[in-house]
PAGUVO-177623 format. One record per residue: x, y, z of N, C-alpha, C in turn. Coordinates in steps of 0.1 Angstrom, whole numbers, plus 5000, padded with zeros to 4 digits. Example, Ala and Ser with C-alpha at 12.3 -4.5 7.8 and 13.67 -1.06 7.14 Angstrom:
2
513249435078512349555078513249675078 512849785071513749895071512950005079 
% end
This chain:
393
356506849319356506899333357306809342 357206829355358106759365357506619367 358406529370358006389374359106329382 358806289394359806229403359806079400 360805999403360905859401359705789407 359205839419358105769426356805799418 356705919412355505949404355505859392 356705839386356705749374356205609378 356605559390356105429394354505439396 354005549401352605559403351805559390 352505609379351805609366351505469361 352105369367351805229363350805169373 350205249382349205209392347905219386 347405119379346205129370344905159378 344905129391343705149399343605289405 344605369402344505509408343505589401 342605659408341605739401342305859394 341705899383342206009375341106109372 341506239370340506339366340106309351 338906339348338406319334338006449328 338406459315338106579308339006699310 338706809304339606929304339506989318 340707029323340707099336340307249335 339307289341338907429340338907489354 339407419364339407479378339207359387 339207389400339107289410337807209409 336707269404335507199403335607069394 336607069385336706959376337406839382 338106859393338806749399337806649405 338006529402337106419407337306409422 336306429430336506419445335406319450 335706269462334906179469334506239482 333306239486332906289500333606209510 334306279519335206209529335006269543 335206189553335206239567336506199573 337606179565338906149571339606259576 341006249578341806349584342106459574 342606569579343306669571344806629571 345306619559346706589557347406719554 348406749562349206869559350606829555 351106879544352406849539353306979541 354406969549355107089553356507059557 357507119550358907099554359107179567 358407289569358607369581358207289593 357307199592356807119604357707009608 358906999602359906909608360206959622 360107089625360307139638358907139645 358907089657357707069664356907199667 357607309670357007429674356207489662 356607449649355907499638354607429635 354307329643353007259642351907319651 352207429658351307479668349807499663 349707559651348407579645347707439643 348407339639347707209636347507139649 348307169659348007109673346707179678 346507309675345307369680344007319672 344207289659343107229652342807089657 343807009661343606879667342806889680 343206989688342607009701341107049699 340807119688339507159685338607049679 339206929677338406819672338706779658 339606839651340006799638341006689639 341006589630342006489629343106539619 344306559623345306609615346506519614 347006489602348206419600349206509593 350406529598351406619592352506529586 352706549573353706479565354906569564 356006519568357206609568358406529563 359506599559360706529556361306459568 361906349566362506269577363706349582 364406419574365606499578365606629570 366106729577366106869571367406939575 367807039567368907119571368507269571 369107339580368907489581370207559583 370207689583371407759585372007739599 371107699608371507669622371907529624 371507439615371907299615372307249602 373407299597373907259583374107109581 374407039592374506899590373206819590 372106889593370806819592370406769606 369106749607368506699619367206619616 366906529624365706439622364406519626 363406489619362106549622361606509636 361006609643360506579656359306479655 359206389664358106289663356806349668 355806269667354506309673354606339687 354006449692354206489706352806499712 352606429723351406439732350206419724 349306519725348006519718348106599705 349306619700349406699688349106609676 349206669664348906589652349806479650 349306369643350206259640351206299629 352406249630353506289621353906169613 353906189599354506089590355706149584 356906089586358106149581358606059569 358906129558359306059546360706109541 361406029535362706069529362506169517 363406269516363306369505364606379499 364606419486365806479480365706629480 366806689484366806839485366606889498 367206829509367106879522367507019523 366807099530367207239532366807329520 366107279510365807359498364207369497 363607469503362207479504361407459491 362007519480361207519468361707399459 362707329463363307229453363507089460 362807059470362806929476361606849470 361806719469360806629465360806509474 359606439476359506329485359806199478 360606109484360805979478359705889483 358605909478357405829483356405819472 355505719472354405709463353305789470 353205909467352306009474350805969473 350405929461349005899459348705769467 349605679467349305559475349205589490 350005679495349905729509348605789512 348105879502346805939504345705839504 345805739496344705629496344805559509 345905539515346005479528345405569539 345705699539345205789549343805829547 343305819535341905859531341505989537 342306099534341906229540340706289533 340106389540339106469534339706589527 340906629531341606739524343106729526 343806779516345306789517345706929516 346406979526347007119526348507109524 348907159513350307159510350907289514 351607289525352107419531353507449524 353407469511354507509503354007609492 355007679486354607779476354107699463 353207759456352707679444353707659433 354807729433355807699423356907599427 356707549439357707449444357507309439 358507229439358407099434357507009443 357507039456356706959465355206989462 354907119459353507149456353007079443 353907069433353506999421353306849424 354206799431354206649434352906609442 352506689452351406659460350106699453 350106799445348906829436348606709428 349606659422349406549413348806429420 349406399432348906289440347406309445 347106429449345706459453344706449442 345106499430344206489419344006339415 345006259415344906119412344106039422 344206089434343506019445342006069447 341606179440340306229441340106309454 341106369459341106449472341206589469 340406679474340606819472341806869480 342506969474343807009481343907159481 344707209490345007349490346507369491 346907489488348307529488348607659495 349807679500350107799507350707899497 350408029499351108139491351508239501 352808249504353408359512354008459503 354408429491355108519482354208639479 354908759479354208879477354708959465 355808909459356408979448356208899435 355708969425355408899412356708899404 357608819408358908809402359008709391 360108719383360308629372360708499377 360108389372360408259375360808179362 361508069363361707989352360407939345 360407919332359207889325358507759331 359307659334358707539340358107569353 358707649361358107689374356807759373 356707849363355507919360354407829356 354707729347353707639343353207549354 354107509363353707429374352907509384 353307639387352507729395351107749390 351007769377349607799372348707679373 349307559371348507439372348107409386 349007429395348707409409347607499414 347707629410346707729415345407699408 345407659395344207629388343407519394 344107419399343507289405343207299419 343807399427343707399441342307449445 341707379454340407419459340507539469 341707549475341907649485343307709484 343507839485344807899486344907969499 345807919508346007979521347108099519 346608219518347408329515347908389529 349208409530349708459543349608609546 349108679536348808819537347908869526 347208979528346309029517347109049504 348409089505349109109493349408979486 349608869493349708739488348408689481 347308729488346008689482345708749469 346108879468346008949455346808879444 348008839448348908779439348408639434 347708569443347108439440346108459429 345208559430344208579420344908619407 345908699408346508749395347208629388 347708529396348308419391347408309386 346108329388345108229383344408139392 344508169405343808079415342308079412 341707959412340307949408339407899420 340107849431339407809443339207929452 338907889465338807989475340208049479 340308179480341608239485341308299499 341908249509341708289523342908339529 342908459535344008509543344108439556 345208359558345408289570346908319574 347108419583348508459585349308349592 350608359591351508279600351208319615 351508229623351208249638352508269645 352408339657353508349666353008309680 353908249688353508209701353108329710 352108299718351808399728352808399739 353508509742354508519752354208639761 354908639772354708749781355308879776 354808999779355509119775356809129782 357809189775359109209781359009319791 359809319802359909419812360609539805 360109659809360709779803362209789806 363009789796364509789798365009919803 366109909811366710039815367910069807 368710159811370010189804369710269791 370710269782370710349770369510299761 369010389753367910349744368410249734 367810139733368410029726367409979714 368009969702367309919691367709769688 366809679685367109539682367009519667 367909449661367909399648368009249648 367009169643367009029644366808969631 367708879627367508809614368808789606 368708759594369908729585370608859583 371908859583372708979581373108979566 372209019558372309029543371909159539 372309199526372009329521370509359521 369709259517368309289515367509309528 368209279539367609309552367809449557 368509529549368709669553369709689564 370609599566371609609577372409739576 372809769564373709889562372910019565 371610019561370810139563370610159578 370410049586370210069600371510109607 372610049603373910099609374110249606 373810289595374010439592373010519600 371810469602370810539610371310559625 371810449630372210449644373510539646 374310539636375510619636375210769637 374110809631373710949631372710989642 372410889651371410919662372110909675 372311019682372911019695372210929706 372910869715372410809726371610679723 371910619712371210489708372210379707 371810269713372610139712371910049703 372609959696372109859687372509719691 371609629693371909489695371509409683 372309329678372109249666372109099668 371009029666371008889667370908829653 371908769648371908709635373308679630 373308629618374608599611374408609596 375508619589375408619575376608689569 376508719556377708789549378108919555 377208989562377509119567377909109582 378208989587378608979601379809059605 380809059596382109129599381809279599 380909329590380609469590379909509603 379009429608378309459621379309459632 380209359632381109339643382109459645 382309529634383309639634382609779633 381309779636380509899634380710009645 381409969656381610069666381110029680 381410109690381110069704379610069707 378810139699377410139702376610029695 377409939688376709819681377309689688 376309609692376709479699376209369691 377109279687376709159679376509039689 375308989689375008869698375208739690 375308749677375408629669374108569667 374008449660372708389657372208329670 370908339672370208289684369208189679 369108069685368107979683366708029686 365607979680364308039682363908049697 364307949705364007959719364708059727 365808119720366508229728366408369722 365608379711365508509704364908609713 364108569723363508669732364608749740 365808689741366808769748367208899741 367108899728367309029720366209119723 364909079721363809159723363709219738 364209139747364109179761365009309764 366009329756366909439758366409559750 365409549742365109649732364009749736 364209879734363109979735362309979722 362909939711362309929698363009829689 362309759681362909669671362809729657 363809719649363809779636363809669626 363009679616363009579604363109669592 364409689588364709789577364809729563 364009629560364209549548364109629535 364809579525364809639512364209539502 363309589493362809509481363909499471 364109379466365009349455364209289443 364809269431364109209420363509069423 364108999433363708869435363108839450 363108949458362708919472362109049478 361109029487360709129496360109069508 360009139519359609089532358109029531 358008899531356708839528355708849540 356208849552355308849564355908949575 357108929579357609009589357508949603 358008819604357808749616358508819628 359708879625360408949635359509069641 358809139632358009249637356909189646 356309079642355209029650355708969663 356808899663357408849675357708969685 358209079679358609189688357309249694 356309269685355009329690354409239701 354509109699353909019709354509039723 355709099723356309119736356209269740 355309339733355109489736356309569733 357109529723358209619718357809679705 357709809705357209879692358209849681 357809879669358609839657358709959647 359909979642360110069631360409979619 359609989608359809899597359709979584 360309919573360209989560359009939553 358610009542357409989535357609889524 357909759528358109659518357309529522 356809469511356109339513354909359522 354709269532353609269541353809349554 355009409555355209489568354209599570 353909679560352909789563351609729568 351109619562349909549567350009509581 351209449585351409399599351209519609 351909629605351909739615350509819614 349809819603348509879603347509789610 347709659609346709569616346909579631 348109589636348409589650348509729656 348709829649348909959654350109979663 351109899660352309889669353609949665 353510039655354810089650354710199640 355910229634356110339625356610279612 356010309600356510269587357310379581 358510349575359310449568359710399555 360110489546360510449532361710349533 361810269522363010179521364210259518 365410199521366710259517366810399521 366310439533366410579537366910589552 368210589554368710589567368310709575 368110829568367610949575366210929581 365310859573364010839578364010739590 364810639589365010539600365510619613 366510699611367110769622366010859629 365210929620364211019626363110939634 362710829628361710749635362310689649 363510649649364110599661364210709671 364710819667364910939676363510979681 362510979673361211019678360710929689 360910799689360510709699361510719711 362710749709363710769720363210889728 362810999721362511119728361111129733 360311029731358911019735358610889741 359110859753358910719759357410689760 356610779763355110749765354610699752 354910759741354410719727355010579724 356310559727356910429725356110319733 355810349745355110249754353710229749 353110329744351710319739351710229726 352610249717352710169705353010029709 353909999718354209869722353009799728 352209869736351009799742350009779732 349709869723348809849712349209739703 350509739700351009629691350909499697 351109479710350909349716349409309715 348509399719347109359718346709319703 347209399694346909369680347509239675 348809219679349509099674348808969680 348408969692347808859698346408829692 345708939688344408929683344408879668 345508919661345508879646346508769643 347508749651348608659647348908549657 348208539668348408439677348108299671 348608189677348308059673346808039672 346108079682344608059683343908139671 344408259668343808339658344108269644 345308229642345608159629344808029628 344707949639344007829638342507849635 341907959641340507989638340308029624 341308099618341208139604341308019595 342207929598342407809590341207719591 340707699603339507619605338307669597 338107799597337107859589337207829574 338507839569338707809555338507669551 338707579561338507429559337107379561 336307469566334907419569334207369557 334507419545333807379533334207239529 335207179536335707049532335506949543 334406959550334206869561333606729556 333206719544332806599538331306569541 
% end
């Protein structure tokens, strides 16, 4: 199995507690009753705004320590950036060096993780990474050695083929985890199929509570927000718009299909990539947002953040039936689901909302109410707090 250089050093740490006997599930992990903090390990939390749920937990009286990479890279910052420090009354931040900046499933921490856990003495460790990631394996091992119960995130919704070593690591992580934080019901089902033995709780990703956008004027406008790649259904939406009279398309994003979008015609406007704090500019111009994603052998839409961000602003959504998107729209009541890879169905759904402004407005209002009830920071924090109640020590 996997072992980092720092883990090899910890193998020589004779006073580290170890599990005894055959592992048959989380109950066999040697644990100690604790009243310490919740430690969250998360590459996403290098960005301060991604700590909102943990800030809400902190505000509610939980002690939270967030462990993040000291530096990270993204498509918007290919040269890398430093982790945001502790802010105000938010969770404490511990930043550690990693190998594999910008690689969510393949980064590892250059730290003696078990020693850090003994220093922090947490009551629970939540690894906000997929169970087949190197980081999940690394921190699972540290938690077990330190006698601390741990949980792991599962956003994946597709039972895709993985390398044999990744499957073995995933199975061990899920077998040992006391809690699986599933980001959708489909992910929860997959966790059980993959052998999770602890509690599996649906705790969705959160989106910030924002004001509804003002009703836009002018031509009926569709927004497309995200990576401009084949699996995001860019070509399907371009074809749908081309066959739908009186519809304008604004596109916020970048990727291999940028040139195709830029030359798609006068009714298509490319805004380019927008930083998270500016993405509202695209939604503000939209009568409807389209999420036309396609399932591939290795990917499907795991959550649909764009759909939820749009609904939170009272912009209705037309989305394809892939991954968690149907669940998001069923939960919120804020849109229309159409088959994948079907430009004609996309065009019909868009035209239907164009021709019935009252219905579009009603869907947007319902979607906003539903999104804030199910996917706001407060809602996600309440769901996570409920899942963590069993580990209060």
